[in-house]
N, C-alpha and C positions, 0 to 999 in steps of 0.2 A: 589418125591424124588431125583430121579436120578439128577435133576437140583441142588437141596440143597449138592448134594452129588459133582457136578461139582464145584459149587461156592467153596465149603470148601479145593478144590483141588488148584483152583486159587488162595484165599486167602494165604493158606500156601507158595505156590510159591513165592508172593511178598514178603509175612515178611522174606522167607530166601535167595530169590533172589541177586545177584550182578552185577550190572552191568558197566561195563569199557570199553572204544570205543578203538576197535583193533586199530586205527592209533592213536599216540598222535605227536602233533603240538608241533616241534623247531621252534623257528623266531631266525634265523639263521644271517642272513645280518640284519643290524641297518638301511640300507639307502631304505628298500624295494624292492630290486632288485628281478628279477624272477627266481628262481632257475632253469637252462635250462639244466644240464645234470652233470650225474654220472659216475667216473669209480673207479670199485675198482678193488686192484691188489690182497687183498689178505681178507678173509673175514674180518677183522679187520682193513683193511686199507684200505682209497677210498677218492678221493676226489668230490667236486662239485663246478661249476662255473655259476656263474650270469652273467645277461645280461649287468651288471654294471659292469665289470671287475674285479671282486675278484672272485680268487679262495679259497676255504675252504676245508680241512683235517680234515680226524680222524681217530683214531689210537685206537680207542675202540669199535667198530662196529657200529658207529653212536651215541654212548651216548654222545659224547661232539666233536662238529666241531668247529677249529678254523684256523683264517685266516692266510695263508701263505702269500699272498702278494696281492698289486693291480697291476692288469695284464696294464702294458702299452702298446695296442695295438690300431691300427686305427680305430678300430669300434667295435661293440657290439660280443663280444665270443655266439656261438650256443651251441657247441660241448667239448667234453674234454674225452683223452683215453690216458691211462697210458700204457705200457707196461712192466715196472718193476717199483722197486721203485726211479729211480732215472729219466727215460724217460718218458717223455708226450707231448701230442700234444694236441693243442688249435686252432678251426678253427671258421671261423666265416663271417659276413659282407663286402663285398670288398673283397672277394675272400683272404681272411688273414689266414694263416697257421705260428703259431708261436710251437716253442721245446723248450723245457727245460730238462736238464741234470743234474739238480742239486733238484731232487723233486720238483720243481716247484717255488723255490725262483728267480733264473733267468731265461728269456725265453730272444729266440733269431728268429727273423723273418725271413719266408723261404714264398716268394711268388711265386704262379705256375702262368704258363700262360695262365691261366684261368683268364683273368682280368674284372672287371668290373660286379659284380656278387657278389651271396651272396652265400657260404658254409652254409649247413644246419647240415650235421652230418658228424661224419669222425672216422674210424674205422683202427687199425692196426694186422697185422699177425706178429710176426718179426720183419724184415726190411720192410718189404711190407706192404703198408697205401694206403688206398680211403677215397677220400674225396668228396663228391656229393651236389650237390645243383643248381642254376643257372647263365647261362653267358650270355653275350650279342657278339652275333656273324656279321659282314657286312653284311648287304642283296644287299646293292648295292654302284657303287662308291661314292656315294653321302653320305649323314647321316643318311641313315636309316639303321637300326639295326633289327636281330630278338631275339627274347629270345630263350635260347635254356638249355635243361637240361643238366648236367655236370658231369661227372663222372672224376675223378683227379688222378693219379698215384703214386707214388714213389714205388721206387725199390732201395733206398742206406736209409732208416731212417729220411725222410722228407729233404735230404739236398735239393733234385732236385725233381720237381715233371713236370709233362707232362699232356697232354689232351687224358687222353681214351680212352672217349663216349660223342657223344653229341646226343641228340633226340631234334631236331628241334619243336618251340612252347612248350617245358614242362619244368620242375620246380621238382627236385627230393628233397625228405626231410629227409629220412631215407637211408639210408647202414646197412648191415647186411652179413657179412660172416661165414659161417658155418664151412671153412678151407683155406688157403691161394689161394686156386682155385677157390671155389665154392661161388658164390655173389649174393646179390640183392639190387637193389636200385627202393625204390617205391616214389611215386607221383602222378603231374595231367598235364595234358595236357591243357594249356590254350586256349583259345578263341573257347571251345569248351564244355561251360559249364562244365567244370573242370571232366571231367572223369578221373577217376582213371590211371594208367600206372605202373607194374613194369616189372624191366629190369633184366637180370640174365646173367653172364657168366659162364664159367668153367674153364677159362685158366687166372684166376688169374687177370681177367678186362681188359685183351688185346684187348678181342670184347665182347658186349654185343649182345645180340637176345632172340625176344620171349616177346615183351611188351605186357604186357594185357594194350588195350586200349579198355573200354566196358560201359556200364551202371550204373558204379557204384560209387560213388560222388568220392572225391579228399585223396587221402592217405598220412597219415602223421609220421607212425611208422610202424617197418615190424619185424621179429623176426623168427627165427629158428631153432627149437630143433635139427635138424638134417640136410640131404641134400634133403629128402622130404619134411618132416612136416614144416610146419610154418604157422603164421600168419600177416595182414595186417592189420590196424586200422584206421578211416578219420573222413570226414565230418556224419554227422546226428547219430553218433553212426555206423557207420558201421563197420563190424566185416567181414574180407575173411579167409577163410582157403583152402590151400593145402595140398593133400598129394601124390604129384606125382612132386615134385620140381620143382614147380609153372607153370608147362603146363595148370594147371586148376585151376581154385579157385571156391568155392561156400560159400554165403554167411551166416552169423550164426545171431541169435538175442540177439543182446547184452543187452533185456530191457530197451535200452535207447536211448532219442533223441538227447543229447548232441553231439560234434565233441569230438573225440578220439587223444589224440596226439601220446600215447605210448603203447606200448604193451610187457608182460613181462613172458616168462615160464621157469620153475625151471625144467618139464620134459613134457612130451609128452600128458599130462592130466591136469597140476596143471599151470594155468596162471593167471596174472591180466593185468586189462589195467585201462587207467584213462583218463580224460580232461576237458574238461571246465565245470564249475561252480561244480566243486570240487569233479565230480563222480569218482567211484571207482566199476569196474566190476569185478565178481571173478570166475574164471571155475574151475572145479575138475573135467571133466569129456572129456577136450579136447576139450571144445566150446561149445560141443551137448546144454549145458545150463550152463547160464549167467546167476548170481545174482549180486545185487549192494549191496554193501559193506557202512556200515554206514561210512560216512566222516566228518570229524570235521569243514571242512572249508566248507568256498562255492566258492573261490577264484578259478581261472584256475589252472590247475595242466598239468604240462606239461612233465615230463620224470620219470620212474618209474626204478627198481632196485634191485632184491635181491639175496642177497650172501648165504642164505641158504633157504629149504620150511618155513622159518617161518620168520627169521630176513628179512623185505626190506624199501625201500626207495622211496618219492614221492617228486618231486619238485613242488614248488608252486609261486602262486606270492606271493608278500609282505613278501621274504626275510624267508620261510618257509617252511621247510623240514618236511613232515609227514615219523613217523617212526611205524611197527610194528615189536613185537617181539613172535606173535601167527597168522601170515599169516593174518591178517586184520579182524581174527575173531572178533564178536561184542560177550560180555557176559556182562551180567546185574547187576547192584548194587544200594543202596539206594540214596548212595549222587555221584551226579555228577556236583556240585557247582561250580564257579569259583570264583575269585576275583571280579567280577564284578557284584555278586547277592548282594552286597549291594546297588545297583543301578537300579538295573533288578528284574523282579519277576514274577515267573511264576507260576499261581496258580491252584490248584487241581481241574478236571472238575468235572461238576457237571449236569447232576445225575452221579454218578458211583459205580458199574456199570449201563449200560445203555443199552437200546434197541429202534432202531436206532440209535438216534442221541446225542450228549451231547453236553455242551459249554466249550468251551477253553477262561482264560480269563489270561491274562497279561501286566503287567504294565512297563512303560521305563522312564527315567525320563530325559531324553536328547536326541537330533537327532541323529538315526541310522539306518543302512538299517535293517531292521529286516527281520527275517526268521520263519518258524515256519514251522515244517514238524513234519509225523507221521511215527513211523517203528512198521515192526513187530516182533514177538519174536526170529526170526533169523536176526533182523538187515537191513532188508529189506526194504524200503522208501518204504510205501504207498499211502503219501498223502501230498502234499506242499499247505499251506492253504496263507501264506503271505510271499512273496519275493518283498518286495520293503522299500527305507526309509521311515519312521516313524517319527510323531514331540513326543516329551514327553506326556506320558499319558497315559489313559488303555486303552483297547482294548479287544473285544469277538468277538471268533469267532465260529461256528458252524459245529460240524466232523459230517457227515452223512454217516455211513457204512452199510450204505441196503447191497451195492454187497462185506462185507466182511464176514468171517466168527467165530466164536464166536473163542475167546481167549484173549488174554493179549497185549495190543498194549502201547509203548511210544511215548510219546511226547516232539519235544527240540527244545529249543528257541534260536535261535542265533542272535548277534549283532556284523554287521561289520565281520562276520565269524567267530567268536568266540563261540563256545558253551555257555551256560549260567545255561541250568539247564536243565534237564530231569524227567519226571515223568511217570506214571505208570496209565492204565486205563484197565478197563475191559468190552468187548464187551460179553454181554449176550442173544443168541436169544433162 
């Protein structure tokens, strides 16, 4: 009787539930560039830059993005920051820094004295700005050079830049300032198993001190909510947290193994991180627990920005921006099909309900990179069956759920990173 009642409850839920992904794909750049950086000056107005030298703008909270200009620059951009409606800065490879004073229509180049390297990240407070990356300094009178982690600074709105700090054999990937004096640069040490490094300043970048060099992987992103509490993310899904202004760091469990490229928090409790393979993780308790959110793509993700506790953006490969209006939370629906479903078919699993295993069949009509994933009721990924390029034909896989508890699960078929269809199944033990 108890089992029959449980089946009735599940079937009732299946008939009334609605399924929608918390993240929606926007195809922004037709040339399949990487969306590498965001900057918002208001909740509704923001910019996105690509590694293909394109600048996009939104004035309606990311509902639409329009191209502002094709950036005529010496190399690929890596980071953008706007300080008001008219003034913005872009940095990138070959240590270039460009500035606009008319909302991105025109740009003027300002090179620092940190030549022959790469700037990965740039930020500003008023007229004071910092760019971090890698440069090459002379090692000896001959042609030998040494790699240096670089922090360059301007105090006059980007007209002049000077070398503020260098760290031998290092590379900085991310910079974040909580105010005009306190800031952090995160990266890794080369030639030493790429161990992590975090350097801090309390005098506006005049000097940096207390670099973290330890048994943590390389770091790609850093974010602080105040002068004490911050997070850094990087290789192998590493997430580090500090509650004492970077004096010490503790590792948190991200629940994934993929590299994380960026992290963003809206307060001391709520934050997101994203990285390779379309991975998105979320916490609502300061990182004590991280859960994986449902991602509509399997492309790499490079940057993340939230303008409120619900509206956020992630930059991806292939000219895509992921947008959410509910914090990335997944709800459920009957219809997840896309325009590709006339060429790809995902069949209902059999048997259903099942215990402990069931078969899932799908059909593709032309060669694609196919991924088949299973999610629980909260949107957490619990299994990946297929993740490879496949020729046209019919395929069938067996889902063994011995280690899972009874409940409702969803399986989703992707083709070239695009969600094709989602179906429900019941595990009843």
